[in-house]
Residue frames as qw, qx, qy, qz and C-alpha x, y, z in Angstrom:
[[0.833, 0.398, -0.332, -0.195, -33.67, 44.49, 6.98],
 [0.855, -0.417, 0.297, 0.083, -31.91, 41.37, 8.32],
 [0.098, 0.744, -0.614, -0.243, -28.26, 41.01, 7.42],
 [0.929, 0.224, -0.272, -0.108, -27.24, 37.96, 5.45],
 [0.734, -0.562, 0.358, 0.129, -24.88, 35.66, 7.31],
 [0.486, 0.739, -0.462, -0.067, -21.47, 35.60, 5.67],
 [0.961, -0.219, 0.134, 0.100, -19.51, 32.32, 5.77],
 [0.001, 0.802, -0.578, -0.149, -15.74, 32.45, 5.91],
 [0.960, 0.208, -0.143, -0.120, -14.97, 29.40, 3.80],
 [0.476, 0.553, -0.586, 0.353, -11.22, 29.54, 4.51],
 [0.288, -0.421, 0.630, -0.585, -11.77, 29.38, 8.27],
 [0.887, -0.018, 0.167, -0.430, -14.34, 26.60, 7.82],
 [0.837, 0.383, -0.386, 0.065, -11.81, 24.55, 5.85],
 [0.195, 0.535, -0.648, 0.505, -9.22, 25.17, 8.56],
 [0.578, -0.305, 0.475, -0.589, -11.61, 24.04, 11.31],
 [0.957, 0.131, -0.044, -0.255, -12.48, 20.83, 9.43],
 [0.670, 0.468, -0.512, 0.263, -8.80, 20.03, 8.91],
 [0.067, -0.494, 0.623, -0.603, -7.95, 20.79, 12.53],
 [0.763, -0.193, 0.308, -0.535, -10.85, 18.70, 13.85],
 [0.938, 0.245, -0.228, -0.093, -9.84, 15.75, 11.67],
 [0.470, 0.498, -0.598, 0.416, -6.22, 15.92, 12.83],
 [0.330, -0.427, 0.555, -0.633, -7.19, 16.18, 16.51],
 [0.893, -0.064, 0.168, -0.413, -9.52, 13.20, 16.24],
 [0.892, 0.344, -0.292, 0.029, -7.18, 11.00, 14.18],
 [0.518, 0.457, -0.530, 0.492, -4.00, 11.74, 16.13],
 [0.060, -0.285, 0.630, -0.720, -5.34, 12.10, 19.68],
 [0.648, -0.098, 0.262, -0.708, -9.01, 11.41, 20.33],
 [0.856, 0.151, -0.413, -0.272, -9.02, 8.05, 18.51],
 [0.500, 0.225, -0.737, 0.395, -6.24, 6.79, 20.81],
 [0.227, -0.205, 0.516, -0.800, -7.96, 8.28, 23.85],
 [0.784, -0.021, -0.020, -0.620, -11.23, 6.52, 22.99],
 [0.787, 0.176, -0.591, -0.001, -9.38, 3.23, 22.46],
 [0.252, 0.259, -0.714, 0.600, -7.66, 3.59, 25.84],
 [0.512, -0.217, 0.280, -0.783, -11.03, 4.15, 27.57],
 [0.904, 0.007, -0.241, -0.353, -11.93, 0.57, 26.58],
 [0.532, 0.314, -0.720, 0.318, -8.78, -0.83, 28.21],
 [0.703, -0.577, -0.413, -0.037, -9.30, -2.39, 31.66],
 [0.153, -0.798, 0.417, -0.407, -7.86, -0.98, 34.85],
 [0.712, 0.070, -0.659, 0.232, -5.61, -3.15, 37.01],
 [0.639, -0.750, -0.166, -0.036, -5.69, -3.48, 40.79],
 [0.109, 0.794, -0.498, 0.330, -2.77, -1.98, 42.71],
 [0.938, -0.324, 0.096, -0.071, -1.54, -5.37, 43.91],
 [0.062, -0.773, 0.625, 0.092, 2.20, -5.82, 44.60],
 [0.680, -0.121, 0.724, -0.002, 1.74, -9.58, 44.13],
 [0.735, 0.607, 0.296, -0.066, 1.00, -9.09, 40.43],
 [0.420, -0.298, 0.503, 0.694, 3.64, -9.23, 37.72],
 [0.485, 0.754, 0.245, -0.370, 2.47, -7.00, 34.85],
 [0.483, -0.159, 0.630, 0.587, 3.76, -7.76, 31.34],
 [0.480, 0.679, -0.021, -0.555, 3.18, -5.85, 28.10],
 [0.666, 0.046, 0.682, 0.297, 3.31, -8.08, 25.00],
 [0.309, 0.710, -0.216, -0.595, 4.26, -6.59, 21.62],
 [0.721, 0.115, 0.664, 0.161, 3.77, -8.88, 18.63],
 [0.565, 0.387, 0.544, 0.484, 4.99, -8.48, 15.05],
 [0.021, 0.813, 0.081, -0.577, 5.68, -4.73, 14.83],
 [0.681, 0.294, 0.492, 0.457, 7.67, -5.41, 11.63],
 [0.019, 0.797, -0.048, -0.601, 8.90, -1.88, 11.05],
 [0.754, 0.622, 0.214, 0.002, 8.90, -1.35, 7.30],
 [0.610, -0.310, 0.364, 0.632, 12.09, -1.40, 5.26],
 [0.166, 0.654, -0.238, -0.698, 13.11, 0.20, 2.00],
 [0.080, -0.180, 0.865, 0.462, 13.30, -2.73, -0.41],
 [0.049, 0.403, 0.906, 0.122, 9.65, -3.81, -0.28],
 [0.070, 0.763, 0.407, -0.497, 8.24, -0.28, -0.11],
 [0.494, 0.802, 0.223, 0.251, 7.80, 2.28, -2.90],
 [0.591, 0.017, -0.060, 0.805, 10.79, 4.50, -3.50],
 [0.096, 0.449, 0.128, 0.879, 10.99, 8.25, -3.01],
 [0.252, -0.271, 0.278, -0.886, 8.58, 10.40, -1.06],
 [0.778, -0.219, -0.277, -0.520, 5.71, 7.88, -1.02],
 [0.787, -0.049, -0.573, 0.223, 7.83, 5.19, 0.63],
 [0.249, 0.194, -0.479, 0.819, 9.15, 7.68, 3.16],
 [0.468, -0.282, 0.069, -0.835, 5.64, 8.82, 4.09],
 [0.850, -0.177, -0.405, -0.286, 4.44, 5.23, 4.49],
 [0.658, 0.010, -0.585, 0.474, 7.34, 4.32, 6.79],
 [0.018, 0.250, -0.332, 0.910, 6.91, 7.54, 8.76],
 [0.620, -0.295, -0.072, -0.724, 3.20, 6.98, 9.35],
 [0.861, -0.139, -0.487, -0.040, 3.67, 3.33, 10.30],
 [0.493, 0.114, -0.544, 0.669, 6.46, 4.24, 12.75],
 [0.211, -0.292, 0.218, -0.907, 4.31, 6.97, 14.33],
 [0.773, -0.275, -0.268, -0.506, 1.40, 4.59, 14.80],
 [0.805, -0.076, -0.535, 0.246, 3.61, 1.99, 16.50],
 [0.316, 0.185, -0.442, 0.819, 5.26, 4.61, 18.72],
 [0.379, -0.323, 0.084, -0.863, 2.04, 6.31, 19.78],
 [0.834, -0.255, -0.388, -0.297, 0.36, 2.99, 20.56],
 [0.706, -0.004, -0.534, 0.466, 3.36, 2.00, 22.68],
 [0.107, 0.241, -0.340, 0.903, 3.44, 5.33, 24.55],
 [0.597, -0.352, -0.104, -0.713, -0.28, 5.16, 25.33],
 [0.875, -0.206, -0.434, -0.060, 0.12, 1.63, 26.70],
 [0.610, 0.034, -0.482, 0.628, 3.25, 2.30, 28.77],
 [0.078, -0.307, 0.205, -0.926, 1.64, 5.46, 30.13],
 [0.673, -0.349, -0.239, -0.607, -1.53, 3.63, 31.15],
 [0.929, -0.313, -0.193, -0.041, 0.03, 0.84, 33.24],
 [0.285, -0.758, 0.581, -0.080, 2.84, 0.24, 35.69],
 [0.910, 0.295, -0.273, -0.101, 4.80, -2.55, 34.03],
 [0.728, -0.517, 0.416, 0.173, 7.39, -5.04, 35.23],
 [0.464, -0.198, 0.701, 0.503, 8.47, -6.29, 31.81],
 [0.585, 0.613, -0.062, -0.528, 7.90, -5.59, 28.12],
 [0.614, -0.094, 0.744, 0.248, 8.25, -8.59, 25.81],
 [0.450, 0.575, -0.330, -0.598, 8.73, -8.24, 22.04],
 [0.808, 0.022, 0.572, -0.138, 7.59, -11.50, 20.45],
 [0.547, -0.053, 0.663, 0.508, 9.65, -11.42, 17.26],
 [0.380, 0.602, 0.502, 0.492, 9.38, -10.09, 13.72],
 [0.252, -0.712, -0.179, 0.630, 10.68, -6.76, 14.93],
 [0.054, 0.591, -0.374, -0.713, 11.98, -5.69, 11.51],
 [0.804, 0.448, 0.189, -0.342, 10.17, -6.56, 8.29],
 [0.746, 0.607, -0.261, 0.077, 13.32, -6.83, 6.15],
 [0.460, -0.762, 0.453, -0.052, 15.71, -7.72, 8.97],
 [0.858, -0.118, 0.476, 0.152, 16.79, -11.13, 7.74],
 [0.722, 0.512, 0.296, 0.358, 17.60, -9.94, 4.22],
 [0.046, 0.993, -0.089, 0.069, 19.30, -6.65, 5.17],
 [0.674, 0.366, -0.382, 0.515, 23.05, -6.11, 5.10],
 [0.543, -0.306, -0.501, 0.600, 24.90, -5.08, 8.26],
 [0.104, -0.012, -0.075, 0.992, 24.67, -1.31, 7.81],
 [0.415, -0.311, -0.417, -0.746, 21.02, -1.36, 6.79],
 [0.630, -0.418, -0.652, 0.053, 20.17, -3.65, 9.69],
 [0.390, -0.226, -0.401, 0.798, 21.85, -1.20, 12.09],
 [0.146, -0.128, -0.135, -0.972, 19.75, 1.64, 10.63],
 [0.572, -0.384, -0.570, -0.447, 16.59, -0.40, 11.13],
 [0.586, -0.348, -0.614, 0.399, 17.60, -1.17, 14.73],
 [0.167, -0.070, -0.216, 0.959, 18.13, 2.54, 15.45],
 [0.387, -0.246, -0.330, -0.825, 14.65, 3.26, 14.09],
 [0.636, -0.360, -0.675, -0.103, 13.20, 0.43, 16.16],
 [0.480, -0.306, -0.532, 0.627, 14.70, 1.73, 19.40],
 [0.041, -0.040, 0.028, -0.998, 13.45, 5.25, 18.64],
 [0.544, -0.307, -0.478, -0.617, 9.94, 3.81, 18.26],
 [0.818, -0.450, -0.348, -0.088, 10.21, 1.63, 21.37],
 [0.127, 0.641, -0.531, 0.539, 12.44, 3.35, 23.95],
 [0.508, -0.091, -0.811, 0.278, 13.25, 1.29, 27.05],
 [0.355, -0.633, -0.028, -0.688, 12.13, 3.96, 29.58],
 [0.258, -0.470, 0.664, -0.522, 13.50, 2.00, 32.52],
 [0.903, -0.044, 0.150, -0.400, 11.52, -1.19, 31.90],
 [0.505, -0.266, 0.796, 0.203, 12.95, -4.69, 31.61],
 [0.619, 0.539, -0.230, -0.523, 12.94, -5.32, 27.85],
 [0.610, -0.128, 0.772, 0.127, 12.98, -8.84, 26.37],
 [0.521, 0.572, -0.319, -0.547, 13.45, -9.32, 22.62],
 [0.674, -0.047, 0.726, 0.125, 13.12, -12.63, 20.81],
 [0.071, 0.351, -0.569, -0.740, 13.76, -13.03, 17.07],
 [0.745, 0.395, 0.397, -0.363, 11.19, -13.93, 14.45],
 [0.752, 0.250, 0.491, 0.361, 11.62, -15.29, 10.96],
 [0.349, 0.898, 0.128, 0.236, 11.73, -11.75, 9.55],
 [0.295, -0.903, 0.313, 0.005, 14.67, -11.03, 11.85],
 [0.364, -0.544, 0.742, 0.147, 16.88, -14.12, 11.44],
 [0.419, 0.258, -0.737, -0.462, 15.25, -16.16, 8.65],
 [0.246, -0.005, 0.924, -0.292, 13.46, -19.47, 8.80],
 [0.588, 0.497, 0.458, -0.445, 10.50, -18.96, 6.51],
 [0.722, 0.674, -0.004, -0.157, 10.38, -20.24, 2.95],
 [0.841, 0.354, -0.119, 0.391, 13.78, -20.18, 1.24],
 [0.014, 0.821, -0.311, 0.477, 15.25, -17.66, 3.71],
 [0.787, -0.112, -0.557, 0.239, 17.54, -19.73, 5.97],
 [0.533, -0.841, 0.083, -0.030, 18.45, -19.15, 9.61],
 [0.711, 0.419, -0.346, 0.447, 22.19, -18.57, 9.92],
 [0.637, -0.456, -0.326, 0.528, 24.53, -18.07, 12.87],
 [0.293, 0.143, 0.071, 0.943, 25.53, -14.71, 11.40],
 [0.299, -0.544, -0.345, -0.703, 21.94, -13.46, 11.59],
 [0.687, -0.581, -0.434, 0.051, 21.47, -14.87, 15.11],
 [0.597, -0.243, -0.197, 0.739, 24.69, -13.22, 16.32],
 [0.104, 0.310, 0.177, 0.928, 23.73, -9.93, 14.68],
 [0.479, -0.636, -0.404, -0.451, 20.35, -9.97, 16.40],
 [0.726, -0.488, -0.347, 0.337, 22.06, -10.75, 19.72],
 [0.467, 0.046, -0.058, 0.881, 24.49, -7.88, 19.18],
 [0.089, -0.348, -0.176, -0.916, 21.71, -5.33, 18.69],
 [0.621, -0.471, -0.221, -0.586, 18.98, -6.71, 20.96],
 [0.775, -0.197, -0.543, 0.257, 20.97, -8.61, 23.58],
 [0.109, 0.278, -0.954, 0.031, 22.29, -9.67, 25.88],
 [0.759, -0.196, -0.351, -0.512, 19.75, -12.47, 25.87],
 [0.287, -0.368, 0.779, -0.418, 19.28, -15.10, 28.54],
 [0.260, -0.092, -0.947, -0.165, 18.05, -18.68, 28.81],
 [0.317, -0.654, -0.683, 0.071, 15.66, -17.58, 31.59],
 [0.038, 0.464, -0.078, 0.881, 14.56, -14.06, 32.54],
 [0.223, -0.431, -0.729, 0.483, 13.31, -13.18, 36.01],
 [0.052, -0.625, -0.382, -0.679, 10.35, -10.87, 35.49],
 [0.438, -0.661, 0.182, -0.582, 9.78, -10.64, 39.24],
 [0.217, -0.376, 0.828, -0.354, 10.17, -12.69, 42.40],
 [0.688, 0.138, 0.571, -0.427, 7.17, -14.76, 41.29],
 [0.789, 0.563, 0.180, -0.165, 7.58, -15.21, 37.53],
 [0.424, -0.376, 0.617, 0.545, 10.28, -16.62, 35.23],
 [0.641, 0.662, -0.004, -0.388, 10.08, -15.92, 31.49],
 [0.618, -0.235, 0.678, 0.322, 11.62, -18.58, 29.25],
 [0.462, 0.615, -0.295, -0.566, 12.30, -17.84, 25.55],
 [0.656, 0.015, 0.738, 0.160, 11.92, -20.81, 23.21],
 [0.332, 0.609, -0.310, -0.650, 12.15, -20.92, 19.42],
 [0.868, 0.303, 0.391, -0.035, 11.08, -23.18, 16.57],
 [0.514, 0.839, -0.176, 0.001, 13.58, -21.30, 14.40],
 [0.467, 0.548, -0.596, 0.355, 16.76, -22.14, 16.31],
 [0.812, -0.565, -0.145, 0.025, 18.06, -23.94, 19.39],
 [0.614, 0.397, -0.267, 0.628, 21.40, -22.19, 19.23],
 [0.142, 0.362, -0.388, 0.836, 22.87, -20.63, 22.39],
 [0.256, -0.037, 0.558, -0.788, 20.28, -19.47, 24.90],
 [0.732, 0.102, -0.118, -0.664, 17.54, -21.21, 22.90],
 [0.419, 0.181, -0.889, 0.025, 19.01, -24.63, 23.65],
 [0.701, -0.451, -0.185, -0.520, 16.12, -26.26, 25.51],
 [0.843, -0.145, -0.470, 0.220, 18.33, -28.76, 27.34],
 [0.371, 0.214, -0.395, 0.813, 20.06, -25.91, 29.22],
 [0.307, -0.509, -0.092, -0.799, 16.85, -24.44, 30.65],
 [0.742, -0.478, -0.451, -0.137, 15.65, -26.91, 33.32],
 [0.662, -0.176, -0.392, 0.614, 18.70, -26.30, 35.54],
 [0.163, 0.138, -0.087, 0.973, 18.04, -22.54, 35.47],
 [0.420, -0.514, -0.427, -0.614, 14.33, -22.66, 36.28],
 [0.203, -0.267, 0.610, -0.718, 13.08, -21.89, 39.77],
 [0.248, -0.253, -0.934, -0.058, 10.84, -24.53, 41.34],
 [0.086, -0.563, -0.630, 0.528, 8.86, -21.90, 43.25],
 [0.131, 0.413, -0.119, -0.893, 8.02, -19.53, 40.39],
 [0.679, 0.574, 0.384, -0.251, 5.33, -19.42, 37.75],
 [0.417, -0.230, 0.608, 0.635, 6.92, -20.18, 34.35],
 [0.529, 0.735, 0.181, -0.385, 5.88, -18.28, 31.23],
 [0.596, -0.021, 0.577, 0.559, 7.30, -19.56, 27.94],
 [0.331, 0.779, 0.016, -0.533, 7.52, -17.08, 25.06],
 [0.565, 0.042, 0.677, 0.470, 7.94, -17.98, 21.39],
 [0.206, 0.344, -0.294, -0.867, 7.61, -16.21, 18.08],
 [0.491, 0.010, -0.705, -0.511, 6.06, -19.13, 16.20],
 [0.759, -0.334, 0.123, -0.545, 3.16, -20.84, 18.04],
 [0.080, -0.381, 0.909, -0.150, 4.12, -23.98, 19.97],
 [0.453, 0.120, 0.815, -0.340, 1.01, -26.01, 20.85],
 [0.664, 0.531, 0.124, -0.511, -1.11, -25.30, 17.74],
 [0.557, 0.589, -0.546, -0.210, 1.64, -26.85, 15.58],
 [0.908, -0.328, 0.235, -0.114, 2.50, -29.55, 18.17],
 [0.771, 0.517, -0.332, 0.166, 5.19, -32.02, 17.00],
 [0.796, -0.047, -0.362, 0.482, 8.64, -32.77, 18.42],
 [0.204, 0.398, -0.226, 0.865, 9.40, -29.18, 19.31],
 [0.546, -0.525, -0.034, -0.652, 6.22, -28.80, 21.38],
 [0.910, -0.266, -0.317, 0.032, 7.04, -32.12, 23.08],
 [0.626, 0.132, -0.346, 0.687, 10.50, -30.89, 24.06],
 [0.102, -0.489, 0.124, -0.857, 9.12, -27.60, 25.38],
 [0.729, -0.475, -0.105, -0.481, 6.57, -29.36, 27.56],
 [0.914, -0.158, -0.312, 0.205, 9.03, -31.99, 28.80],
 [0.613, 0.114, -0.259, 0.738, 11.96, -29.68, 29.53],
 [0.009, -0.281, 0.132, -0.951, 10.28, -26.38, 30.41],
 [0.251, -0.492, -0.832, 0.051, 6.74, -27.49, 31.32],
 [0.020, 0.164, -0.118, 0.979, 5.44, -23.92, 31.52],
 [0.221, 0.429, 0.645, -0.593, 2.30, -22.69, 33.24],
 [0.458, 0.792, 0.291, -0.282, 1.44, -20.80, 30.07],
 [0.549, 0.031, 0.445, 0.707, 2.85, -20.08, 26.61],
 [0.249, 0.836, 0.147, -0.466, 2.67, -16.76, 24.74],
 [0.543, 0.023, 0.570, 0.616, 3.45, -16.50, 21.01],
 [0.248, 0.641, -0.033, -0.725, 2.80, -14.38, 17.92],
 [0.240, -0.178, 0.791, 0.534, 3.46, -14.80, 14.14],
 [0.223, 0.456, 0.839, 0.198, -0.14, -15.39, 12.99],
 [0.021, 0.201, 0.152, 0.967, -1.08, -11.65, 13.19],
 [0.580, -0.466, -0.269, -0.611, -4.54, -12.50, 14.53],
 [0.145, -0.386, 0.725, -0.552, -5.02, -13.32, 18.20],
 [0.812, -0.217, -0.376, -0.390, -6.48, -16.43, 19.80],
 [0.400, -0.514, 0.682, -0.334, -6.12, -18.79, 22.76],
 [0.708, 0.171, -0.662, -0.177, -5.30, -22.48, 22.33],
 [0.617, -0.459, 0.478, -0.425, -6.21, -24.83, 25.20],
 [0.675, 0.299, -0.667, -0.100, -4.51, -28.24, 25.28],
 [0.909, -0.410, -0.072, -0.019, -4.12, -31.26, 27.49],
 [0.221, -0.849, 0.479, 0.039, -0.76, -30.94, 29.25],
 [0.671, -0.258, 0.681, 0.137, 0.25, -34.56, 28.59],
 [0.667, 0.381, 0.587, 0.255, -0.89, -35.07, 25.01],
 [0.150, -0.365, 0.198, 0.897, -0.60, -31.40, 23.93],
 [0.056, 0.374, 0.761, 0.528, -3.76, -31.92, 21.86],
 [0.254, -0.287, -0.079, -0.920, -6.58, -29.40, 21.65],
 [0.116, -0.267, -0.899, 0.327, -8.99, -29.95, 24.52],
 [0.178, 0.694, 0.484, -0.502, -11.37, -27.01, 23.98],
 [0.489, 0.761, 0.337, 0.261, -12.50, -24.89, 21.05],
 [0.476, 0.083, 0.001, 0.875, -10.02, -22.24, 20.00],
 [0.066, -0.839, -0.403, 0.360, -11.02, -18.86, 21.40],
 [0.456, 0.460, 0.254, 0.718, -10.63, -16.20, 18.71],
 [0.213, -0.490, -0.288, 0.795, -9.98, -12.66, 19.97],
 [0.185, 0.640, 0.523, 0.531, -12.16, -9.88, 18.64],
 [0.095, 0.137, -0.169, 0.971, -12.37, -6.15, 19.22],
 [0.495, -0.372, -0.318, -0.718, -16.16, -6.44, 19.32],
 [0.845, -0.458, -0.231, -0.150, -16.07, -9.03, 22.12],
 [0.354, 0.564, -0.543, 0.511, -13.13, -7.87, 24.19],
 [0.788, -0.566, -0.048, -0.238, -13.71, -10.02, 27.26],
 [0.022, -0.694, 0.693, -0.197, -10.59, -10.42, 29.43],
 [0.836, 0.023, -0.546, -0.045, -9.37, -13.96, 30.06],
 [0.419, -0.637, 0.520, -0.385, -8.80, -15.28, 33.57],
 [0.823, 0.161, -0.545, -0.014, -6.91, -18.55, 34.06],
 [0.624, -0.641, 0.403, -0.191, -5.74, -20.58, 37.03],
 [0.648, 0.498, -0.576, -0.012, -2.56, -22.48, 36.16],
 [0.222, 0.263, -0.831, 0.437, -1.84, -23.80, 39.67],
 [0.723, -0.455, -0.275, -0.441, -3.94, -25.81, 42.11],
 [0.879, -0.427, -0.193, 0.086, -3.49, -27.18, 45.67],
 [0.152, 0.841, -0.390, 0.342, -0.77, -24.89, 46.94],
 [0.812, -0.076, -0.464, 0.346, 2.04, -26.73, 48.75],
 [0.421, -0.905, -0.061, -0.002, 2.63, -25.07, 52.17],
 [0.718, -0.430, 0.240, 0.492, 6.35, -25.88, 52.03],
 [0.505, 0.183, 0.425, 0.729, 7.02, -24.74, 48.46],
 [0.055, 0.529, 0.203, -0.823, 4.50, -21.91, 48.54],
 [0.391, 0.350, -0.409, -0.747, 3.18, -22.68, 45.08],
 [0.820, 0.125, 0.397, -0.392, 0.60, -25.13, 43.78],
 [0.518, -0.049, 0.774, 0.360, 0.92, -27.95, 41.29],
 [0.163, 0.209, -0.479, -0.837, 0.26, -27.42, 37.60],
 [0.709, 0.265, 0.310, -0.574, -3.21, -28.04, 36.19],
 [0.683, 0.121, 0.696, 0.186, -3.91, -30.81, 33.68],
 [0.514, 0.778, 0.316, 0.177, -4.44, -28.20, 30.97],
 [0.432, -0.358, 0.161, 0.812, -1.99, -25.77, 29.43],
 [0.347, 0.861, 0.337, -0.161, -2.85, -22.62, 27.50],
 [0.489, -0.038, 0.298, 0.819, -1.16, -20.73, 24.70],
 [0.179, 0.857, 0.275, -0.396, -2.09, -17.12, 24.01],
 [0.537, 0.263, 0.396, 0.696, -1.28, -15.93, 20.49],
 [0.077, -0.662, -0.206, 0.717, -1.03, -12.14, 20.60],
 [0.533, 0.761, 0.352, 0.113, -2.39, -10.11, 17.64],
 [0.559, 0.247, 0.085, 0.787, -0.06, -7.88, 15.67],
 [0.161, -0.720, -0.284, 0.612, 0.33, -4.25, 16.69],
 [0.134, -0.313, 0.418, 0.842, 0.99, -3.06, 13.12],
 [0.590, 0.554, 0.300, -0.505, -1.69, -1.93, 10.68],
 [0.339, 0.617, -0.563, -0.433, 0.62, -2.95, 7.82],
 [0.238, -0.203, 0.950, -0.008, 0.09, -6.69, 8.41],
 [0.335, -0.055, -0.707, -0.620, -3.13, -6.96, 6.41],
 [0.251, -0.432, -0.849, 0.171, -5.50, -7.49, 9.35],
 [0.159, -0.712, -0.329, -0.600, -8.38, -5.28, 10.41],
 [0.603, -0.778, -0.064, -0.167, -7.76, -5.43, 14.17],
 [0.540, 0.428, -0.488, 0.536, -4.46, -4.54, 15.84],
 [0.602, -0.754, -0.027, -0.262, -3.58, -4.64, 19.49],
 [0.169, 0.525, -0.730, 0.404, -1.04, -5.10, 22.25],
 [0.729, -0.318, -0.604, -0.043, -1.28, -7.83, 24.86],
 [0.199, -0.598, 0.453, -0.630, -1.44, -7.15, 28.60],
 [0.786, -0.178, -0.591, -0.013, -0.92, -9.96, 31.09],
 [0.316, -0.642, 0.486, -0.502, -0.79, -10.09, 34.87],
 [0.763, -0.005, -0.644, 0.052, 0.42, -13.14, 36.78],
 [0.554, -0.711, 0.235, -0.364, 0.14, -13.74, 40.52],
 [0.081, -0.538, 0.824, -0.157, 2.47, -15.87, 42.64],
 [0.565, 0.026, 0.775, -0.282, -0.18, -18.63, 42.73],
 [0.241, 0.068, 0.830, 0.498, -0.60, -18.88, 38.96],
 [0.298, 0.738, 0.535, -0.283, -3.65, -16.64, 38.55],
 [0.330, -0.019, 0.460, 0.824, -3.38, -15.20, 35.05],
 [0.314, 0.775, 0.368, -0.407, -5.30, -12.25, 33.63],
 [0.373, -0.045, 0.535, 0.756, -4.95, -11.46, 29.92],
 [0.363, 0.784, 0.395, -0.313, -6.54, -8.81, 27.76],
 [0.539, 0.352, 0.363, 0.674, -5.95, -7.25, 24.37],
 [0.064, -0.658, -0.124, 0.740, -5.33, -3.51, 24.28],
 [0.540, 0.569, 0.545, 0.296, -7.07, -2.86, 20.97],
 [0.266, -0.344, 0.161, 0.886, -5.76, 0.02, 18.89],
 [0.450, 0.631, 0.114, -0.621, -7.47, 2.44, 16.48],
 [0.754, 0.373, 0.485, 0.237, -7.98, 1.25, 12.93],
 [0.258, -0.527, 0.246, 0.772, -5.33, 3.31, 11.18],
 [0.192, 0.187, 0.705, 0.656, -6.56, 2.64, 7.65],
 [0.044, -0.772, -0.631, -0.056, -10.01, 3.96, 8.65],
 [0.246, -0.806, -0.093, 0.531, -8.33, 7.10, 9.96],
 [0.288, -0.250, 0.511, 0.770, -6.31, 7.47, 6.75],
 [0.107, 0.499, 0.739, 0.441, -9.55, 7.17, 4.76],
 [0.156, -0.853, -0.422, 0.264, -10.95, 9.90, 7.02],
 [0.278, -0.560, 0.226, 0.747, -8.04, 12.12, 6.00],
 [0.203, 0.114, 0.699, 0.676, -8.78, 11.42, 2.34],
 [0.032, -0.713, -0.681, -0.162, -12.48, 12.22, 2.81],
 [0.258, -0.788, -0.203, 0.521, -11.54, 15.37, 4.73],
 [0.272, -0.307, 0.418, 0.811, -9.32, 16.57, 1.88],
 [0.094, 0.394, 0.745, 0.530, -12.14, 16.01, -0.63],
 [0.157, -0.816, -0.549, 0.091, -14.65, 17.91, 1.54],
 [0.307, -0.681, 0.006, 0.664, -12.20, 20.75, 2.15],
 [0.240, -0.061, 0.560, 0.791, -11.45, 21.07, -1.58],
 [0.001, 0.595, 0.720, 0.358, -15.16, 21.15, -2.40],
 [0.244, -0.845, -0.375, 0.292, -15.84, 23.77, 0.28],
 [0.350, -0.485, 0.217, 0.771, -12.83, 25.80, -0.84],
 [0.161, 0.171, 0.644, 0.728, -14.01, 25.75, -4.47],
 [0.114, -0.739, -0.652, -0.128, -17.55, 26.58, -3.38],
 [0.313, -0.749, -0.178, 0.556, -16.14, 29.51, -1.44],
 [0.275, -0.232, 0.420, 0.834, -14.32, 30.73, -4.52],
 [0.043, 0.476, 0.720, 0.503, -17.53, 30.49, -6.55],
 [0.229, -0.827, -0.486, 0.166, -19.35, 32.52, -3.90],
 [0.348, -0.582, 0.076, 0.731, -16.52, 35.08, -3.89],
 [0.206, 0.068, 0.584, 0.782, -16.73, 35.41, -7.67],
 [0.079, -0.672, -0.682, -0.277, -20.52, 35.89, -7.49],
 [0.309, -0.797, -0.296, 0.427, -20.08, 38.56, -4.81],
 [0.326, -0.361, 0.299, 0.821, -17.47, 40.34, -6.93],
 [0.103, 0.320, 0.676, 0.655, -19.73, 40.30, -10.01],
 [0.184, -0.779, -0.599, -0.014, -22.67, 41.56, -7.91],
 [0.337, -0.698, -0.097, 0.625, -20.58, 44.43, -6.55],
 [0.254, -0.119, 0.473, 0.835, -19.41, 45.37, -10.04],
 [0.010, -0.549, -0.707, -0.445, -23.01, 45.37, -11.27],
 [0.269, -0.823, -0.440, 0.239, -24.07, 47.57, -8.36],
 [0.342, -0.520, 0.145, 0.769, -21.15, 49.94, -8.98],
 [0.179, 0.144, 0.628, 0.743, -21.98, 50.06, -12.66],
 [0.103, -0.705, -0.671, -0.204, -25.64, 50.78, -11.89],
 [0.307, -0.785, -0.258, 0.473, -24.78, 53.59, -9.47],
 [0.311, -0.371, 0.322, 0.814, -22.46, 55.20, -12.03],
 [0.048, 0.108, 0.665, 0.737, -24.77, 54.96, -15.04],
 [0.028, -0.637, -0.768, 0.062, -28.30, 55.26, -13.64],
 [0.037, -0.730, -0.190, 0.656, -28.04, 59.08, -13.16],
 [0.052, -0.317, 0.531, 0.784, -26.88, 59.47, -16.73],
 [0.019, 0.308, 0.881, 0.359, -29.80, 57.44, -18.03],
 [0.021, -0.711, -0.612, 0.345, -32.23, 59.71, -16.20],
 [0.065, -0.528, 0.121, 0.838, -30.94, 62.83, -18.07]]
């Protein structure tokens, strides 16, 4: 007689939980990384990682107690793991944080801001890379009724400085921070031309987009800095804006970035290399890349980091390093818990049926001989 297969429901529940955790916390990141492009081992390339709008969550706008703590913990872990996967995958020259580093930074008092900064640096350790931080409106104000103040600017400088008017990312590339929020100190545009190299590619970085909003600020940036390319953030979704260098007006359709169509962008910002200067003249067009947010708490379905390489002759390669959809993974946890509870209860029902069957068999063995007498 064939033996009936016995299912260990407790072990089955454990295997389902373990499989869900392994997939959500490791395999999902591994699968995302497999879609990231590889880079050539070219010493002429300057490799830059772009981190936009991490906005680590504070305490005032989050639920209190255990729920708020869990939400901050999970968001911090997602940001940290994404960063570690990216920094482990590429050899980087520079890492640029494009503002809105702390969600409640502008409204926090001094002690609370210091606590947020400590959390931020634990999420994003320097690890020997050149780190560039620029402030966003969530860090120093500037949006709605929240004003920018010198106190907030100085506090940001104290914790994320020292800042510079121009950063040298390599022997070929200068990075120039600009800001619609303030022109105080190193963000004074009139101080930058004297510090720019005439034989380097110039990358301007801003929290708030420059060319899409145009206006006087964009005019000053183009006249005084005249960058090969601009990189910004703030909008949470990613896209590329192509403009005429002179008029700063849109010259091509806006290219919206999408995880489904993750085609890397290749640009040539310089033409007709000058044998004496060793670098070509700027093209008639200028591009601005708006990097998508890396945080799943920003209300968008697709999160990513930006990766850019720049050659000495102005050849630019840009791609988005798309990240797993954390909310989908959290829903997977919820579904897993429901399935495990159902299986666990089903196992208990089976155990009860087995116990009743054994009692009936025991009762029959004890009383059947008596009934035969």
